[in-house]
ZATORLUM-84416 format. One line per 4 residues: number of its first residue (from 1); for each residue x, y, z of N, C-alpha, C. Coordinates in steps of 0.05 Angstrom, whole numbers. Layout:
NUM = X/Y/Z/X/Y/Z/X/Y/Z  ...
# end
This chain:
1 = -532/618/-7/-557/603/-8/-569/606/-35  -572/583/-49/-583/584/-76/-612/591/-76  -620/609/-94/-648/618/-95/-661/611/-122  -648/596/-139/-660/590/-165/-643/573/-182
5 = -653/564/-204/-639/547/-223/-623/564/-242  -607/551/-259/-592/565/-279/-604/565/-306  -630/563/-308/-643/561/-334/-638/585/-352  -634/608/-340/-629/633/-355/-601/643/-350
9 = -583/626/-343/-556/634/-336/-547/621/-311  -525/630/-299/-516/619/-273/-538/621/-252  -538/603/-233/-559/603/-212/-561/630/-198  -586/638/-193/-591/662/-176/-586/654/-147
13 = -575/672/-132/-571/666/-103/-583/689/-87  -590/684/-62/-600/705/-45/-578/726/-42  -584/750/-49/-565/772/-46/-568/786/-20  -592/796/-14/-597/809/12/-626/811/18
17 = -632/815/43/-658/821/54/-660/850/61  -683/862/58/-686/891/63/-704/896/87  -692/907/108/-706/916/131/-709/946/129  -733/956/121/-737/984/118/-747/996/144
21 = -740/1022/148/-747/1034/174/-752/1064/170  -770/1076/185/-775/1104/183/-754/1121/197  -739/1108/216/-718/1121/231/-694/1103/231  -675/1108/213/-652/1090/209/-635/1088/234
25 = -628/1110/247/-610/1109/270/-622/1093/293  -648/1097/297/-662/1083/319/-663/1053/314  -668/1046/289/-669/1017/282/-642/1004/284  -621/1018/275/-594/1007/277/-587/1003/307
29 = -594/1021/324/-589/1018/353/-605/995/364  -629/991/355/-646/969/365/-634/943/356  -626/940/331/-615/916/321/-589/909/336  -572/929/341/-547/925/356/-553/915/384
33 = -573/927/398/-580/919/425/-590/890/426  -606/883/406/-618/856/407/-599/834/399  -581/840/380/-563/819/369/-535/819/382  -527/842/393/-500/844/403/-480/851/382
37 = -489/857/358/-472/864/336/-482/889/323  -465/909/320/-474/935/308/-472/935/278  -494/941/264/-492/943/235/-472/963/226  -459/957/203/-438/974/192/-450/994/173
41 = -442/1020/175/-452/1039/155/-446/1031/127  -466/1033/109/-462/1026/81/-457/1051/65  -477/1067/61/-473/1092/47/-500/1104/40  -498/1127/26/-522/1142/18/-529/1137/-11
45 = -555/1138/-17/-564/1134/-45/-573/1162/-55  -555/1175/-70/-560/1202/-79/-586/1204/-96  -602/1223/-89/-627/1228/-104/-650/1211/-95  -644/1190/-79/-666/1172/-70/-675/1179/-42
49 = -659/1195/-28/-666/1203/-1/-662/1182/20  -646/1162/15/-641/1141/34/-611/1135/38  -606/1121/60/-580/1111/65/-583/1084/79  -561/1069/82/-564/1042/94/-542/1035/113
53 = -547/1014/129/-527/1000/145/-530/971/138  -509/955/142/-508/928/133/-498/908/155  -508/884/153/-498/861/169/-497/837/152  -476/821/154/-474/796/139/-492/775/150
57 = -502/758/132/-519/735/140/-506/709/135  -481/709/124/-468/684/117/-475/676/88  -457/660/76/-462/651/49/-462/672/28  -450/695/33/-449/717/14/-474/734/13
61 = -492/730/32/-516/747/34/-514/767/57  -531/787/56/-530/807/78/-557/818/83  -560/832/106/-584/846/114/-579/876/109  -596/888/94/-594/917/89/-616/930/107
65 = -607/948/124/-625/965/140/-625/992/127  -648/1000/116/-649/1025/100/-671/1043/110  -665/1069/110/-684/1089/119/-677/1116/108  -692/1137/116/-687/1164/106/-659/1173/113
69 = -647/1188/94/-621/1200/99/-625/1229/107  -619/1236/132/-624/1263/141/-606/1284/128  -585/1274/115/-566/1293/102/-574/1299/73  -595/1287/63/-606/1292/36/-632/1308/38
73 = -637/1325/19/-664/1337/18/-685/1315/12  -710/1321/19/-731/1302/13/-732/1298/-17  -734/1273/-26/-735/1268/-55/-761/1277/-67  -761/1281/-94/-785/1290/-108/-804/1267/-115
77 = -798/1244/-104/-815/1220/-109/-814/1203/-84  -833/1185/-80/-833/1169/-56/-807/1152/-54  -797/1149/-30/-774/1132/-26/-782/1103/-31  -763/1088/-42/-768/1059/-47/-775/1045/-21
81 = -787/1022/-24/-794/1004/-2/-817/1014/16  -831/1034/7/-853/1045/23/-844/1057/49  -820/1067/49/-808/1078/74/-825/1101/85  -835/1118/67/-849/1142/77/-875/1136/92
85 = -886/1112/87/-911/1104/101/-907/1086/125  -882/1078/130/-877/1060/153/-879/1074/180  -889/1059/199/-890/1069/227/-869/1055/244  -857/1035/233/-836/1020/247/-821/1003/228
89 = -799/991/236/-783/974/218/-798/950/208  -793/942/184/-807/919/172/-789/906/151  -788/879/151/-775/865/130/-793/865/105  -786/881/85/-805/888/64/-801/872/38
93 = -777/862/33/-773/847/8/-745/834/9  -738/822/-14/-712/808/-16/-701/812/-44  -675/808/-47/-662/811/-73/-647/786/-79  -646/779/-105/-629/756/-114/-608/767/-133
97 = -585/755/-131/-562/764/-146/-560/747/-172  -559/761/-194/-558/748/-221/-536/760/-237  -530/747/-259/-513/758/-280/-530/760/-305  -524/779/-322/-540/783/-346/-568/791/-340
101 = -571/813/-325/-597/821/-315/-617/827/-337  -608/838/-359/-627/844/-381/-639/819/-392  -624/798/-395/-635/772/-404/-655/761/-384  -649/764/-358/-667/754/-337/-694/769/-339
105 = -693/795/-343/-717/810/-345/-734/801/-369  -720/798/-392/-734/789/-416/-747/762/-412  -733/743/-399/-744/717/-394/-768/718/-376  -766/734/-355/-789/737/-336/-813/748/-350
109 = -810/768/-367/-832/779/-382/-845/759/-400  -828/742/-413/-839/721/-430/-856/701/-415  -850/699/-389/-865/680/-372/-888/693/-357  -893/718/-363/-917/731/-352/-912/748/-327
113 = -887/753/-320/-882/770/-296/-862/792/-305  -870/817/-301/-853/839/-309/-840/851/-284  -814/847/-280/-800/858/-256/-792/887/-259  -797/898/-283/-789/926/-289/-762/926/-302
117 = -756/947/-316/-730/950/-330/-708/955/-310  -685/943/-315/-662/947/-298/-652/976/-299  -644/987/-277/-633/1014/-275/-606/1013/-263  -589/1032/-269/-562/1033/-258/-562/1051/-233
121 = -547/1042/-213/-545/1057/-189/-516/1055/-179  -509/1073/-161/-483/1073/-148/-484/1087/-122  -464/1083/-105/-462/1098/-80/-432/1097/-71  -425/1117/-55/-399/1118/-43/-398/1102/-17
125 = -377/1088/-12/-373/1074/13/-360/1092/33  -362/1085/59/-350/1103/79/-320/1108/75  -306/1089/62/-277/1093/58/-271/1108/32  -292/1118/19/-288/1134/-5/-289/1118/-31
129 = -293/1092/-29/-296/1076/-53/-323/1080/-66  -327/1067/-89/-352/1070/-103/-362/1042/-111  -388/1037/-105/-401/1013/-113/-421/1020/-136  -422/1003/-156/-441/1008/-178/-454/981/-185
133 = -480/983/-191/-495/959/-197/-520/965/-214  -532/944/-224/-558/947/-237/-579/931/-222  -604/941/-221/-625/927/-207/-652/933/-219  -670/915/-216/-698/921/-224/-710/936/-201
137 = -730/953/-206/-740/971/-186/-751/956/-162  -740/960/-138/-749/947/-114/-773/961/-102  -786/949/-83/-808/962/-70/-834/963/-85  -835/948/-108/-860/947/-123/-875/921/-115
141 = -901/920/-120/-916/897/-113/-919/894/-83  -923/869/-74/-927/865/-45/-902/857/-31  -879/856/-44/-854/849/-32/-847/820/-32  -866/803/-39/-861/774/-39/-843/765/-62
145 = -845/779/-85/-827/772/-107/-801/789/-104  -778/777/-108/-754/791/-104/-748/810/-127  -731/830/-122/-720/845/-144/-693/833/-152  -685/837/-177/-660/826/-187/-638/846/-185
149 = -614/836/-179/-591/854/-175/-566/842/-188  -553/858/-204/-529/849/-219/-506/868/-210  -487/857/-196/-464/873/-186/-442/877/-207  -444/862/-229/-423/866/-249/-395/860/-237
153 = -377/878/-242/-349/875/-232/-345/887/-205  -366/899/-193/-363/912/-167/-360/891/-145  -341/894/-127/-338/876/-104/-364/875/-88  -372/851/-79/-397/849/-65/-395/861/-38
157 = -416/877/-30/-415/891/-4/-415/873/21  -421/847/18/-421/829/41/-392/824/51  -372/828/34/-345/822/42/-337/839/66  -327/825/87/-317/839/110/-337/848/131
161 = -363/842/126/-384/850/145/-384/831/169  -391/842/193/-396/824/215/-420/806/208  -420/781/216/-440/762/207/-458/753/230  -484/754/225/-504/742/242/-516/719/225
165 = -509/694/231/-518/672/213/-548/671/210  -557/669/185/-585/666/178/-594/638/185  -614/636/203/-623/610/212/-648/601/196  -666/619/191/-691/611/178/-703/635/163
169 = -717/629/141/-733/648/126/-761/638/124  -780/656/129/-809/647/127/-824/668/112  -842/659/95/-860/677/80/-889/668/84  -906/687/88/-935/683/89/-947/698/66
173 = -966/685/52/-978/698/28/-1007/689/26  -1025/707/19/-1054/699/16/-1058/680/-7  -1040/679/-26/-1043/661/-49/-1015/650/-55  -1008/629/-41/-981/617/-45/-975/609/-74
177 = -996/600/-88/-992/591/-116/-983/615/-133  -995/639/-128/-988/662/-144/-960/671/-137  -952/669/-112/-925/676/-104/-905/657/-118  -911/631/-118/-893/612/-131/-891/618/-161
181 = -914/626/-174/-914/631/-203/-895/655/-209  -896/676/-193/-878/699/-197/-849/691/-194  -844/675/-174/-816/666/-170/-807/649/-193  -824/631/-203/-817/614/-225/-811/630/-250
185 = -827/652/-255/-822/669/-278/-795/682/-277  -786/688/-252/-760/701/-249/-738/680/-248  -744/655/-248/-724/634/-247/-712/631/-219  -728/638/-198/-718/636/-171/-738/622/-154
189 = -731/616/-129/-750/606/-110/-744/618/-83  -764/620/-66/-760/630/-39/-744/609/-24  -720/616/-14/-703/596/-1/-711/592/29  -736/586/33/-746/582/60/-774/570/60
193 = -789/575/81/-815/564/85/-837/583/74  -858/572/61/-880/588/51/-906/576/61  -923/593/74/-949/584/84/-970/605/76  -995/596/76/-1017/614/70/-1025/630/94
197 = -1033/655/89/-1042/673/111/-1057/696/99  -1068/713/116/-1085/735/107/-1071/757/92  -1045/761/97/-1030/782/83/-1001/773/80  -986/789/65/-958/782/60/-941/789/83
201 = -925/770/93/-906/775/115/-881/760/109  -858/773/112/-832/760/109/-819/761/137  -806/739/144/-792/738/170/-765/725/166  -744/736/177/-718/724/177/-709/721/206
205 = -698/698/212/-688/692/239/-657/689/237  -643/704/254/-614/703/255/-605/694/282  -580/685/283/-568/677/309/-551/700/319  -561/714/339/-546/736/351/-529/727/374
209 = -514/744/385/-496/737/408/-512/731/433  -536/740/435/-553/735/458/-575/715/453  -574/703/429/-595/684/422/-607/692/395  -629/680/388/-641/684/361/-659/709/361
213 = -658/723/339/-674/747/335/-689/745/309  -714/752/309/-731/752/285/-735/780/274  -731/784/248/-737/809/235/-761/804/217  -782/819/222/-807/816/206/-821/843/208
217 = -842/844/223/-854/869/230/-842/878/257  -819/890/255/-804/897/278/-781/877/281  -767/879/304/-745/860/310/-750/851/338  -751/824/342/-757/814/368/-740/789/374
221 = -732/785/399/-718/759/406/-737/736/404  -727/713/397/-744/689/395/-731/665/410
# end
């Protein structure tokens, strides 16, 4: 799913959606029960205090379910995505896949939006492999603007995942014009519906084995 133009390089595409949770195992079980498909273990993020499970969304995108990693000590800083303050699962933000992330950051800053400097990260996969990537700091702002992610030469983690087709994406924002301005500065667009509302809410609808399921503030059949 294309998420932007190629003004600053190849087109940005939707990389993944982030469903953050205070209890990862409970949320994975809930998602499996609602959709009929069990998320696949991704891996741990050393030093960040988190780990994830993944589900494909089709088109090279995926859903990341992320929460505290009980096998890591508590980190010395807040976990990304506001996980420490959550009382239940929530679709908190989205990521777009780019190449030449440093140039994208510079272009966004020139247009009045600072996504933060790209940082390098890596994690081990369950089969012992290693994924490495660069990304702008996620979990900042209100979650309506995506973070940028550059996988470089690393194989994309969506390969081989069980797929729940993404049916719809919806965003609610108190100032839609401001949201669009941030997206334009990044050279991307929200690949779905945007409406005005009292606070920021992101919702993704997928086609599960038992019908459609919405991920937003929680996970519910629709």
